[in-house]
N, C-alpha and C positions, 0 to 999 in steps of 0.2 A: 691330347693322351700325355701323360708326364712323361720324360725319356729315361727314370728312372722306379724302379720295381718297390714300392714301400716298402716289400718285406722283403728284403735284400739281406743278406749274409753282410755282417761287416769287412768280412774278407774272404776268397777261396783260399782251400789247398790246392794245387798242381801237384796232382800224385804221381805224374810220369811215369817213368822208370822204378818205380821206387819199389816194387817186384822183381827187378834184376837192376839193383845201386851197381852192377860192375860193369853196366851200360855206359854210366854218366862220367867218369871221368874221360872213357877214349872221347863220348861227343864233345863235352866241353870243351878239351884241346882241336879238336877239328872245328868248334865255333869260334877258338879263338884265335885261329890261323884262319879261316876264308871268311869271317866276315872284314876283317882290315885288306883282304884282298878286294871282295867286291865293292868296298867303297874306292880304294883305289885305283882299278878298273873302269869303275864306273863314270869315276870324276874325270880319269883320262878320257874318256870318249867325249866327256861334255868338253873338258877344255879345247882338245883339237879339232873338234867340230866350231865352236867356237871362233878360235884361234886362226884356221887355215883358212883361207877364201875359197879354196877347191872345192873346201866339205860345206859349202853353203848352197843346200840342196835341199828338196823336201824330206828325199830321205832322210838327211842325217840330222835333219830337224826332228823327225818322226825317230830318229833313232837315241837324239838329246833325250827327248822328253822320257824314254823307255830305260836312260840308263839313272833317269832322274826318279822314275816310280821304282825301278828295284832300290834305290838306295833306300828311297822313303818304307818302302817295303820292308827289306830285311830290317832297320831300324826297328819297325813297331815292335819286332819278335825275340831277335838275337839278346840286346840285355837284359832282356825279362830272364831269360830262356838262362843266361852264364850265370846272374844271378843266384837262380834257381837252383842249377846243377852245381856251383860253387860252392853253395851253403847248405846248411842243413834244413833253416827256414822256406821250406818251400810255398809260399802265400803272395799273394797277388790282392791291394785292394778292389774293394768291388768297382770304386769310382778307376782305378787302374783297369783293372778288368772290361769296364764299359768303352774306356778310351783305346786300349788296343783293339779291341772288338771292330768301333769304326774305323778307328786307319787302316788296319790289316784288311779292311775288306772293301774302303774305296780304292785303297792303291791295287787289292785284286781285281774288283770289277770294272776300274780302269784301265789295267793292261788288257786284259778281256779284249776291251774293245778298240783297244791303241793297234795292235798284233792285226787285227782286221784290216785297220784303214793303213799298215804300212803293207800288206799285202795287198792292198786296192793301190796304193802309189805303185809298187812293183807292177801289177795289170797296167796300166797306163802307160807307164816308164815303156815295156816293152812290146807291148798290143797297139797304142795309141801313141808311138814316141811323135809324128808330126803336131800332135793337139797337144802334151805332154805340158810344155810351158802354159798352154791356156789354162788348160782343168787344173794343174795344181799350182796355182801361182799362191802369193805371201797368203794373199786374205784369205783364199779357201782354206789353207793349210791350217792357217791360227783358227778358225771357225771348227774343222772338223776336230783338232786337239778340244776346243774349248766344248765339243758336243762330247767327246770322248771322256773329258774330266767331270762333268754335267751328267754324264751316265754312272759311272761308278761313285757319287757321292749320293747321288739319287737312290742307287741300289742298294749302297753300304746304310744310308741313314732311313731307309725304311724299313729293311729287313734286321738291322740291328736292334732300331726300337722297341719293333713288336716283340723280337726274344727277349728284351732284356722285361718286358711286361708278363712272360710266364711265371706263373707259380712255382718255387724250386723245394716247397714244403719242408723248410728248414735246411734241405742239403747245401753243404758250403765246399763239396771235394767233388772237383770235376778229373779226371781220368787223362789227363792230356799235360802239355806242354805249353800251351797258352789258351786265350780264351776263343774260341773257335762258333762260331756258328751253329754249325751242327750238333757240336758235342754239347753246349747248353741245351738244346730243342730235347736232345736224351735226356741230360741230369734232370730236366723238367718232370713234375707230376703232372697230374690231370691229364684233361682232353688237351692236346697238341698235334693230333690229324689235319687239322688245317694248316698249322705254322711251316708243319714239311708237308703239304702238300704244295704251299704257297710258293717255298723255299725252292721246290721244285722246278714250278713253274717259271718262275722267275730264272733260273739259272738253265733252264733250255734255251732263255733270251740273251742270256747272259755269254753262256758255253758252247751249247749247240750249233745255237745259229750265226754266231762267228763262225765257227770251226768250219761250217759249210759252206760260207760265204770263202772262208780262206782256200780251201780247199776247190774250190769254183777256181778262183781267179789261177791258181796254179795250175789248174788242169788247163787252161788255156794260153797261161806264159807256155806250159811246155810245149804246148802244139806250134808255139811261133817261134819258141825258140830251134826246134828241129827244122823249122823251115828255115831258118839264117843260114846263108850258104856263107858264109864267112866262121871258120872256126875260134877264131879268134875272140868274134862277137857270142861265141852261143858258150866258151868258155866262160868268161866274163860273169855272163846272166846267167848262168847256173851256178856258180861260185856265190854269188849275189844272191842269188831265190835258197841254196841250200840252206845258206846259215839264219835266214830268219826262219827255213822251214825246222831246222834242229830244236833253233828256240821256242817254235809253236808247242812244238810235238813234248819237250820238256816241261812247257807249261801247263798245255792244257789236259796232259795224261794224266797227270796226278789232281788238278782240278776238279775234272770229268767225272775221279773213280771218286769222289768224295761228296760232290753237291749235287751230283744225276739220279743219287737212289735214296732213297729213306730214311731220314738219321738212326731212326731206332734200328735198322741192318747193318749200321756201321759196323764195324768187329774193332775188337778192345783196340789194338796198337796200332790200327788203320791211322787214323789222325793225326798220332804223333808222328811216323813216320812220313807221312804224307806233308805236314806240316815243315818238317826239316826238307821234303826236297823241292818244293817252290815256294818255301820262305828264305830258304838260304844258298840248295845247291845251282838252285836256275839263276839266282840275282849274281853268283859269284862265277858262273860257265860261260853268262851271257856276253860280258864282253873280251872272254880269248876265242868265243867265237866269233863275233865280227870283225878282228882285230885281225886272230890267225888267218879267218880267211878273205882276207878284204885289201888288195894293196892299197888301196888310196889312206885307209886310216894308218896302216903301219910305216907308210911314208911318214902322212903327217906327225906320229907319234915319232920316228925316226927326227924330224926336223925340231921338233918342239925341245927333244933329248940334248941336240944341238947345241940349239940355241940358247938353254939353261946352263950347257956346261960353258959354253963361248962368254956368256954375261960370269960363272960366277968368277 
């Protein structure tokens, strides 16, 4: 099957908030501020996780992968948003749309699975502490991350390729800020019920199943934590796990509202605000959630800053 629809338009017009132009400047300013914050925050987490020997553990290995994912995730859409919001030409080439479609969904699908792996890591650490180093050894961690990336790539390539084959019947306007699978399906003409059903079924395995596993892991973790005799141990466990749970709900909530319903039933503005939320807000706040609630990361960041200042 060809990757590109032969009857595709040369470019798409991204309507965005064309009916409410007064929103464009505030959103442009917000993106201009949050994008560098997201990049710097995630780069800082990657650096301290690599440079500080105390953070060379499976939890921070997965956190490093999450930060890298968030950087790629937000970079796949924010520069295009800034360009369109800051100019009168609100277009994207068909090839640019296809590339964005693949990258955005590769990162999104991979993050869905990675968050489930991170909850499993916390489950083993708290509920099976004596077997933690045996179960979560370096080879297993690398294997799990490889599987997660392979799963995200498989989902994105298959779904995006099938979506790009849908006939557009001359339509080249997308009522969105970016190229996203549900909006392209909704825009397409002809029979698309199979595509809608396939997307819903795939996303059940990519969103609903991992979320159920995460909730089951944290139910067991909560039970184990409440049985701890040390109040300090309970506090540390709750601090680490609550940070991850906040990230899970910030990411899965908007994702489920977009992908676990038929694209034809999606309201007009829902995709725009959801894309801003899980493509911009979540990658920006993730580093702050993990640093503000984690003494180890805060200490490592402090050491890094002090070493940079002393070097200067």
